[in-house]
N, C-alpha and C positions, 0 to 999 in steps of 0.2 A: 726359478728361485735358486739362489746360490746356497749350497750347504757345505759346511767345512767340518772336517774331522781332524783334530789335532791330537796326536798320540805321542807319548814320550816314555822314556825309561824313568821310572820314579814319578815324582809329583811336579815335574816341570810343566806339563800341560795344564794342570789345574792352577798352578801358579800364574801362568800366562793369562788364563781366563780370569783369575782374581784381579790381576792388574788391569785387564781390559774393562772389567766391571767398574772399577774405580774411575778409569779415564774416560770411558764412553758409555757407561751404563750396560745393562745386560744385553747380550747379543743372542737373539733366537736362532741365528743361523750357525752358531758355533757349538759343536759337540766336542768334549775332551775325554781322553782316556789316559790314565796313569798306569802304565804297564808294569808288571812284575812286583806290585806291592801286595798282591793277593793271588789267588788261584785263577782269576779271570783270564781267559784265553784271548789273545789279540785278535785272532781270526773271528771268533764269536762276536766280539764287539763290532768289528768292521761289517760282518754279515748282518747284524742287527741294525746298524746304521744304514746300510743299503736298503733295508726293508722300508725305510722312511723316505727313500728317494724315488721321485717319479722320473719318467723318461725325459721330461723337459728340464729337469734340474741340472745345474752345473755343480759338479762335485770337486772340491779341492781337498785333497788329503795332504796333511802336513805332519812332518816328523822332526824329531830333534837332531838326529845324527845320520848323515849319509853313510850307508853301509852297515848301520846298526841293525839289530834284529827287527825292531819295529819297522824301520824303513824297508827292509827286505820283504817283510810280510805285506806291507802296503803296496810295494812294487807289483805284486801279483794281481792287483786290482786295476791296473792301468788299462786292461782290456775292456773295462766297463765303459759304457757311453758317457761322454761329457766329463771325463775324469782327468784331473791333473794332479801330479804329486810334486810337492815342494818340500825340500829337506834342509836341515841346518837352520831352522827358523829362529828368529828372535822376536821380541815384542813389537818392534817397529813393523816388521813384515806382517805379522798376524793382524795387527791393528789396521793397517792399510787395506789388506785383503778383506777383512771382515767389515770395515766401515764403508767400502765401496758398494753402493746399492745395486748398481747395474752388473750384468754378467761381464766377466773379464775375458778378454782374448788372451791367447798365449803370449802375445807381445806385451799386453798390459801386465801380466803376471811376471814376465821377465824384467820389466821396468821396475816393478815393485821390489823384486828381489835385489836388483841393482841398487835401488835406493836404500834398502835395508842394510846392504853391505857397506854403503857409504856412511851409515849411521854408527858403524863400529869404528872407533878411533882410539888412539892413545892420546890422552889429554895430558899435556905437560904444562908446567908452570911457565908463564910468559916471562922471558928474561928481562923485559922492560917494565915489568910490574904494571902494565896497562891492563885495563879490563878487556877480556875477550868478549866479542859479540857472539851470542848464541842464536843462530838462525840458519 
């Protein structure tokens, strides 16, 4: 089974989960943690999360900001079996990873990250006033 832990500074993680619930319904494989909004320790949350993980589970840790304190703490868990860390996530990235039912290879995850990067664009008014196609 795939288990995902999304942690962020502030309420970004729970905001992503809220949007996901609207777009695809509740996801049993996604756990979120909003860091630094109370006294809860990031390491404690991650340790508790790993208590729910079996040796056959694929773990995908996700954080909001590369080099940020949450990401630095998650980095320490990369020695755990079947664990991958993705950082700088956006809604498109989390949606695709969570919605994919099968286990994901490293190449699959890299492709999802590349797709999520492509979803970030500067949208400009079309000079010809023609309708843009969104797909």
